C-alpha positions in Angstrom: 46.2 94.3 76.7 47.3 90.7 76.7 46.7 88.5 79.8 50.0 87.3 81.2 50.6 83.6 80.7 51.1 81.4 83.8 54.4 79.7 84.2 54.6 75.9 84.1 56.1 74.1 87.1 59.4 73.5 85.2 59.6 77.2 84.2 58.9 78.2 87.8 61.6 75.9 89.0 64.2 77.2 86.5 63.3 80.8 87.3 63.7 80.1 91.0 67.2 78.5 90.5 68.4 81.5 88.5 66.9 84.0 91.0 68.7 82.2 93.9 72.1 82.5 92.2 71.8 86.2 91.6 72.5 89.0 94.1 69.5 91.1 94.9 69.8 94.9 94.7 66.8 95.5 96.9 64.6 93.5 99.3 62.1 91.2 97.7 58.5 92.3 97.7 56.3 89.4 96.6 52.8 90.2 95.5 50.3 87.4 95.4 51.2 84.0 93.8 54.3 83.2 95.9 56.8 80.7 94.5 58.0 77.9 96.8 61.8 78.3 97.3 64.3 75.7 96.7 67.2 74.9 99.0 70.1 77.2 98.3 73.3 75.8 96.8 76.6 76.7 98.3 77.7 79.3 95.7 81.1 81.0 96.3 81.9 84.3 94.7 85.6 83.5 94.7 87.1 82.9 91.3 89.0 79.8 90.5 92.8 80.1 91.2 94.8 80.6 88.0 98.1 78.8 87.7 100.9 81.1 86.7 103.9 79.5 85.1 107.1 80.1 87.1 109.8 82.4 85.6 113.4 82.4 86.6 115.7 85.4 86.1 117.8 84.9 83.1 115.4 82.6 81.2 113.6 83.7 78.0 109.9 84.4 78.2 107.5 82.1 76.4 105.1 83.9 74.0 101.6 82.8 73.8 98.8 84.0 71.5 96.0 85.8 73.3 92.5 84.6 72.4 91.0 83.5 69.1 92.3 84.9 65.8 90.9 88.3 64.9 87.9 88.5 62.6 88.5 89.7 59.1 87.8 93.3 58.5 84.4 94.4 57.2 84.2 94.1 53.4 83.1 97.5 52.1 83.6 96.8 48.4 81.9 94.4 46.0 82.3 90.8 47.2 83.1 89.4 43.8 85.8 92.0 43.2 87.1 91.3 46.8 87.4 87.6 46.2 89.3 88.3 42.9 91.6 90.7 44.7 92.3 88.4 47.6 93.1 85.5 45.2 95.6 87.7 43.3 93.5 87.7 40.0 93.2 91.5 40.0 96.4 93.3 39.0 97.4 96.3 41.0 97.6 99.4 38.8 100.4 101.0 40.8 102.8 100.0 43.6 104.7 101.8 46.3 107.6 100.1 48.1 108.3 101.4 51.6 111.1 98.9 52.4 113.8 100.3 54.7 112.1 103.6 55.3 111.5 105.1 58.7 108.0 106.2 59.8 108.9 109.8 59.1 109.9 109.0 55.5 107.1 106.6 54.8 104.1 108.6 55.9 104.3 111.6 53.6 105.3 109.3 50.7 102.3 107.1 51.3 99.9 110.1 51.5 101.3 111.5 48.2 101.0 108.1 46.5 97.4 107.4 47.5 96.3 111.0 46.6 98.0 110.7 43.2 96.5 107.3 42.6 93.1 108.4 43.5 93.5 111.6 41.4 94.4 109.6 38.3 91.4 107.3 38.7 93.3 104.1 39.8 91.2 101.6 41.9 93.7 99.0 43.1 97.2 99.8 44.3 99.8 97.8 46.1 101.7 99.1 49.1 104.7 97.0 50.1 105.7 97.4 53.7 107.9 94.3 54.2 107.5 91.9 57.0 110.1 93.5 59.3 113.3 92.1 60.6 113.2 89.8 63.6 115.2 91.4 66.4 117.7 89.7 68.5 116.8 91.4 71.7 117.4 90.1 75.1 114.9 92.5 76.6 112.3 90.9 79.0 109.6 92.8 77.1 109.0 91.2 73.7 108.7 93.5 70.7 107.1 92.6 67.4 109.0 93.2 64.2 107.6 95.4 61.4 106.8 98.9 62.5 105.6 99.9 59.0 103.6 96.7 58.7 101.6 97.6 61.8 101.4 101.4 61.2 100.5 101.7 57.5 97.0 100.1 57.8 96.2 102.7 60.5 97.3 105.6 58.2 95.4 104.1 55.2 92.3 103.6 57.4 92.2 107.3 58.1 92.2 108.4 54.5 88.7 109.1 53.0 89.6 107.9 49.5 90.5 104.3 50.7 87.6 101.9 50.5 89.2 98.6 51.5 92.6 97.5 52.8 93.6 93.8 52.7 96.7 91.7 52.9 98.1 91.0 49.5 98.0 87.6 47.8 101.1 85.5 47.7 102.2 86.5 44.2 102.0 90.2 45.2 104.0 89.9 48.4 101.7 88.2 50.9 102.0 89.3 54.5 104.6 91.9 53.5 102.2 93.9 51.3 98.8 95.4 51.3 96.1 95.8 48.6 94.5 99.2 48.8 91.2 99.5 47.0 90.3 103.1 46.3 86.9 104.7 46.0 85.6 105.8 42.6 86.5 109.4 41.9 83.4 111.6 41.7 83.4 114.1 38.8 
């Protein structure tokens, strides 16, 4: 068993400052080698007040983005092929256009398309969802356009034959389309 190392005076001072700022769960029981205490700082548990912008009835709400941009999804496929796909150098072997469809129409069609593409040995397909129409809505609760654009990646993510989903390159539709990279078919 290793003998414990003694703390230097700087380390002891740092530890004491941290210990003084924490809330104890149980009474302190010191054994031997007591540490001299430092004067306590006036630490308040109250959070800083947050300024909330005023809102007047009849005015439009201002939309702000929440937090940093989302991290890109985990890359499950070969990185070299992924870079080629993202830059638009790989050509999709098939495409499905879901423009103007409702969720009820698009879902079964998407499932059939992915199953047929996987069954015929295709690896990269393009699913066009469109960007969605901006709505002129005077509702106080903002709604984002593009129901299919938001829902299709969830549907694809639940399919076992889909290996990777990524936003298409500009020449294949950009934000209004998705590259779907399918798993190799096992024989």
